[in-house]
C-alpha positions in Angstrom: 49.5 68.1 116.7 48.6 71.5 117.5 45.3 72.6 119.3 44.1 74.0 116.1 44.7 70.9 114.1 42.6 68.9 116.7 39.6 71.2 116.4 40.0 71.3 112.6 39.8 67.2 112.4 37.2 67.3 114.9 35.0 69.6 112.6 35.6 67.5 109.5 34.5 64.4 111.3 31.1 65.8 112.7 30.6 67.2 109.0 31.4 63.6 107.9 28.9 62.2 110.0 26.1 64.2 109.7 26.4 63.8 106.0 26.2 60.2 106.1 23.1 60.5 108.6 21.4 63.0 106.3 22.5 60.4 103.0 20.8 57.5 105.1 17.4 56.6 103.3 14.5 57.0 105.0 12.4 53.8 105.6 9.3 53.6 103.9 5.8 54.6 105.4 3.9 51.3 106.2 0.9 51.2 104.6 -2.3 51.9 107.0 -4.3 49.3 108.2 -7.9 49.5 107.5 -8.6 47.3 110.9 -7.7 50.7 112.8 -10.3 53.0 110.8 -12.8 50.2 110.9 -12.2 50.0 114.8 -12.7 53.3 115.4 -15.9 53.4 113.1 -17.3 50.6 115.1 -16.5 52.3 118.7 -17.9 55.4 117.4 -21.1 53.8 116.6 -21.0 51.6 119.8 -20.6 55.2 121.8 -23.9 56.6 119.6 -25.7 53.5 120.4 -25.1 53.7 123.9 -26.0 57.2 124.0 -29.2 56.5 122.0 -30.1 53.5 124.6 -30.2 55.7 127.3 -32.2 58.6 125.8 -34.8 56.0 125.0 -34.5 54.4 128.2 -35.1 57.8 129.9 -38.2 58.6 127.8 -39.8 54.9 128.4 -39.4 55.7 132.2 -41.1 59.2 131.7 -43.8 57.3 129.6 -44.3 54.7 132.4 -44.6 57.6 135.3 -47.0 59.5 133.0 -49.1 56.4 132.2 -49.2 55.1 135.9 -50.8 58.5 137.0 -53.2 58.5 133.8 -54.1 54.9 134.5 -55.1 56.3 138.6 -57.3 59.0 137.0 -59.0 56.7 134.1 -59.7 54.2 136.9 -61.5 56.7 138.8 -63.3 58.2 135.5 -64.4 54.7 134.6 -65.8 53.3 137.6 -67.2 56.5 139.0 -71.1 56.1 139.6 -73.5 58.0 137.8 -76.0 59.8 139.9 -79.4 58.8 139.9 -82.0 61.0 138.2 -78.8 62.4 136.1 -79.9 64.5 133.2 -79.2 63.8 129.6 -76.5 66.4 129.4 -74.9 65.0 132.6 -74.8 61.5 131.2 -73.5 62.8 128.0 -70.6 64.4 130.1 -69.9 61.3 131.9 -69.6 59.4 128.6 -67.5 61.8 127.1 -65.0 61.4 130.2 -64.9 58.0 130.1 -64.1 57.8 126.5 -61.5 60.5 126.8 -60.0 58.3 129.7 -59.8 55.4 127.4 -58.3 57.5 124.2 -55.4 58.4 126.7 -54.9 55.0 128.0 -54.6 53.3 124.2 -52.4 56.4 123.4 -50.3 55.7 126.3 -50.1 52.0 125.7 -49.2 52.8 121.9 -46.5 55.2 123.1 -44.8 53.1 125.5 -44.8 49.7 122.9 -43.5 51.9 120.4 -40.5 52.9 123.0 -40.1 49.3 124.3 -39.8 48.2 120.6 -37.0 50.8 119.8 -35.2 50.0 123.0 -35.2 46.1 122.0 -33.9 46.9 118.1 -31.3 49.0 119.9 -30.2 46.2 122.0 -30.3 43.9 119.0 -27.9 46.5 117.1 -25.7 46.7 120.2 -25.3 43.0 120.2 -24.7 43.0 116.2 -22.2 45.7 117.0 -20.4 43.4 119.7 -19.8 40.5 117.4 -18.6 42.8 114.7 -16.0 44.0 116.6 -15.0 40.6 117.8 -15.0 39.5 114.0 -13.2 42.7 112.9 -9.3 41.2 113.8 -9.8 38.0 111.5 -11.1 40.2 108.3 -8.8 40.0 105.2 -8.8 43.5 104.3 -6.4 45.2 101.6 -3.5 47.1 102.5 -3.0 48.7 99.0 -5.4 49.0 96.0 -4.8 49.7 92.4 -5.9 53.1 91.4 -8.7 52.6 89.1 -7.5 55.3 86.5 -5.0 58.2 86.9 -5.9 61.2 88.2 -6.1 63.4 91.4 -8.7 62.9 94.3 -11.4 65.5 93.5 -13.6 64.6 96.1 -12.8 62.7 99.4 -14.3 60.5 101.7 -16.5 61.6 104.7 -18.3 64.7 105.4 -18.9 67.3 102.3 -20.5 70.7 102.1 -22.7 71.0 99.3 -21.6 73.8 97.0 -25.0 75.5 96.7 -27.2 74.4 99.6 -24.3 74.4 102.0 -25.8 71.3 103.7 -23.2 68.6 105.3 -23.4 65.4 103.3 -21.9 62.3 104.0 -19.6 60.6 101.1 -19.2 57.0 101.3 -16.2 56.9 98.5 -14.1 59.3 96.6 -14.1 60.7 93.2 -11.2 60.5 91.0 -10.5 63.5 88.2 -9.6 61.3 85.1 -9.3 61.9 81.2 -12.7 62.3 79.3 -13.8 58.7 78.7 -10.5 57.1 80.6 -10.2 53.2 80.6 -10.8 52.0 84.1 -9.3 49.1 85.9 -10.4 46.8 88.8 -8.6 47.8 91.9 -8.1 44.1 93.3 -8.8 40.9 92.0 -12.2 39.3 92.7 -15.7 38.4 91.4 -18.3 40.8 89.6 -21.7 40.6 91.7 -23.2 43.5 89.9 -22.8 45.5 86.2 -25.3 47.9 85.8 -26.9 51.5 86.6 -26.1 52.7 90.0 -28.6 55.3 91.2 -26.6 58.8 91.1 -23.5 57.3 89.9 -24.6 56.5 86.1 -23.4 52.9 85.6 -21.0 50.7 87.8 -19.9 47.8 88.9 -19.8 45.9 92.3 -16.5 43.6 92.7 -16.6 40.9 95.6 -13.1 40.5 97.1 -13.9 38.2 100.1 -14.5 40.1 103.2 -14.9 43.4 101.4 -16.4 44.7 98.1 -15.7 47.6 96.0 -18.0 50.0 94.0 -16.4 51.4 90.8 -19.0 53.6 89.4 -19.4 57.0 86.9 -18.9 54.6 83.9 -20.3 55.1 80.7 -19.1 51.5 79.0 -19.0 48.2 81.1 -16.8 45.3 79.8 -17.7 42.6 82.2 -20.5 40.1 82.8 -22.0 39.1 86.4 -20.0 36.1 87.9 -16.9 36.7 86.0 -13.8 36.6 87.8 -11.3 39.4 87.7 -7.7 40.1 88.1 -6.4 43.4 89.8 -5.7 45.5 86.7 -8.1 44.2 84.2 -10.4 46.5 82.5 -13.7 46.9 83.7 -15.0 49.8 81.3 -14.3 53.5 80.6 -15.4 56.8 82.6 -18.6 58.3 81.5 -17.2 61.9 81.8 -14.4 62.9 83.7 -14.7 61.3 87.3 -14.6 58.0 88.5 -16.1 56.8 92.0 -14.4 54.2 94.0 -15.8 52.8 97.1 -14.7 50.3 99.6 -17.5 48.5 101.8 -16.2 45.9 104.5 -18.9 43.1 105.0 -19.9 44.3 108.6 -23.4 44.6 109.3 -26.4 45.2 107.0 -25.2 46.7 103.7 -21.7 46.7 104.8 -19.3 49.4 106.5 -17.5 51.8 104.1 -14.0 52.8 105.0 -12.0 55.6 103.2 -10.1 54.0 100.0 -7.5 56.9 99.5 -5.1 55.7 101.9 -4.9 52.5 100.2 -4.2 54.0 96.7 -0.5 54.0 95.5 0.6 58.1 95.3 -0.2 59.9 92.1 2.9 60.6 90.1 3.5 64.3 89.8 3.2 65.5 85.8 6.2 65.6 84.0 7.6 69.0 82.5 7.6 69.1 79.0 10.8 68.9 77.4 12.5 72.2 76.8 13.2 72.7 72.9 16.4 75.2 72.0 15.7 77.0 69.1 18.9 78.5 67.2 18.7 82.5 66.9 16.2 83.6 64.4 15.0 79.7 64.4 11.7 81.1 65.3 11.2 83.1 62.3 12.4 80.2 60.0 10.2 77.9 61.6 7.1 80.3 61.3 8.0 80.5 57.3 8.1 76.9 57.0 4.5 76.7 58.6 3.2 79.0 56.2 4.8 77.3 53.1 
C-alpha cells in the first residue's frame, strides 16, 4: 500500500472518530441543589452577624470606658462639700452640677443596657444560625417545581433596581409573564395554609410542602379552601392580570428563608413559528375577492 493510501485511510479514520464524538449525546445537566444556595445564604448571614457583633462589642467597650470616666467625675460632683455661708446662686450652681451628673449617669446606664441587650440578641441569632446550618442537610427540598403558568421570567429573584427611584430593592420571589387571566396551577404537592389577600401582591395562596412553603400570588380568582390537600398541577386560580408571582421559602428561622425558584423551574419552551401557507399565483387576489363577497 502506498504512503498516500495510508494517509488517506488515516484521515478517514480521524474524521469518523470526530463525527462519532460529535454525535455522542451530551449528558443532561443535573438540577441545582437548593441546599447549596441555602448554605451560602446561611454562611453570608453568619459572616454579617459576626461583623455586627464585633462592631457592637467595640461600641460597648467604648461606652464602658466613657462611663467609667464620667462615673469618677460624677462622684466628685455629687460628694463635693458645699462651702459654709454659700450664697443662693452658689447653692443653685452646685445643685445644677449634681443634677447634670445624675442625668449623665442615667443616660450612660441606659446606653450600656441597650448595647448589652443588642449583644445578647445577636448572640441568640448566632446560636440560631448555627443550629440551622446543622439542620440544613436533612431538609427535604425540591430539585424541580412545576411552572405555575407558561411564560417567561419578567422579574428575577434578588436585588432589583426600581425603574423610577433607582433604589435597590430585594425581591424574594419571581414574576412570570403570562397571558391575561391565565389559569395558575400548584408547583408541587402540599396543603393550602392560606388563601386570600397578600399585601402588594393582590390575592394569593401559601402552600405547605413539608420543609418548605411556596407563595403563589397576583391572582384574581382563588379556587381552594384553607386546609385542602393539593397535587402538583392542580388548578389554584387565575392570574389577576398578566403576571404571576412565585416565591419559595424554606422553614428556617423566623418567617422562613427565601431561595431562588427560577433554577427549579423547567425551561420555558421556545414559541413555535406559525405554519407557512403557500398561495398559488393570483391566490391573494382571489382570497381578497372572496372576503369581500
